[in-house]
C-alpha positions, 0 to 999 in steps of 0.5 A, spaced: 555 484 177 551 485 182 551 493 182 548 493 175 543 488 177 540 492 183 539 498 179 533 497 176 530 496 183 532 502 186 533 506 180 526 509 180 526 511 188 533 514 187 530 518 181 524 520 185 528 523 191 533 526 186 527 530 183 524 532 190 531 535 193 532 538 186 525 541 186 526 543 194 533 546 192 530 550 186 524 553 190 528 555 196 534 557 193 531 559 186 525 562 188 527 565 195 534 566 196 536 568 189 531 574 188 533 577 194 541 577 192 539 579 185 535 585 189 541 586 193 546 586 187 541 591 183 540 596 189 548 596 190 549 597 182 544 603 183 547 606 189 554 605 186 551 609 179 548 614 184 554 615 187 558 616 181 553 621 178 553 625 185 561 625 184 561 627 177 556 633 179 560 634 185 567 634 181 563 639 176 561 644 181 568 644 184 571 645 177 566 651 177 568 654 184 575 653 182 575 657 176 571 662 180 576 662 185 582 663 180 579 669 177 578 672 184 585 670 185 587 673 179 583 679 180 586 680 187 593 679 184 592 684 179 589 689 184 595 687 189 600 689 183 597 695 182 597 697 189 605 695 189 606 699 183 602 705 186 606 705 192 613 704 188 611 710 185 609 714 191 615 712 194 620 714 188 616 721 188 617 722 196 625 719 195 626 724 189 623 730 193 627 728 199 633 728 194 632 734 191 631 738 198 637 734 200 641 736 194 639 744 195 641 744 202 648 741 199 648 746 194 647 751 198 652 749 203 657 748 197 656 755 195 657 757 202 664 753 202 666 755 195 665 763 197 669 762 204 674 758 200 674 764 195 674 769 200 680 765 204 684 765 197 683 772 196 685 773 203 691 769 203 693 772 196 693 779 199 697 776 205 702 773 201 702 779 197 703 783 203 708 779 206 712 778 199 712 786 198 714 787 205 720 781 204 722 785 197 722 792 201 727 789 206 731 785 201 732 791 197 733 795 203 739 791 206 742 789 199 742 795 195 741 800 202 736 804 198 728 805 200 723 804 195 716 806 194 711 802 197 707 802 191 712 800 186 714 794 190 707 792 191 706 793 183 712 789 182 710 783 186 703 783 183 706 783 176 711 777 178 705 773 182 701 774 176 706 772 171 710 767 175 
């Protein structure tokens, strides 16, 4: 095989150039580019960890502010509930006062109406008594043909109206 026979002639020069190119690649990439890439990666890692730390600090501050806000809102809610309760109590008192005044007016009007009804009832009873007395006197005069004393007829009519 001729390829194996040539190996000895070109072997040393190929190894030399291989070492030269690998050495150049090592110094260019390994010593020049890799440290820059590693610095960039380290800088990014530091930036990410700083951002995480800042985010964690911001979250803690937001939690503290949220708790303070909740406490303020709870206090305001309690104050609003207190104001509402006071307003309800005042409205209830005002309503009760107006209802009391209206009830007094109604009671006064009712008393007046009852007095007028009692007066009308008494007047009607007297009128009925007078009509019944006149009718009884007229009936007795027409049927029996006698004249009866007005006091006797009135007392008989009163007794009859009282006992039915």
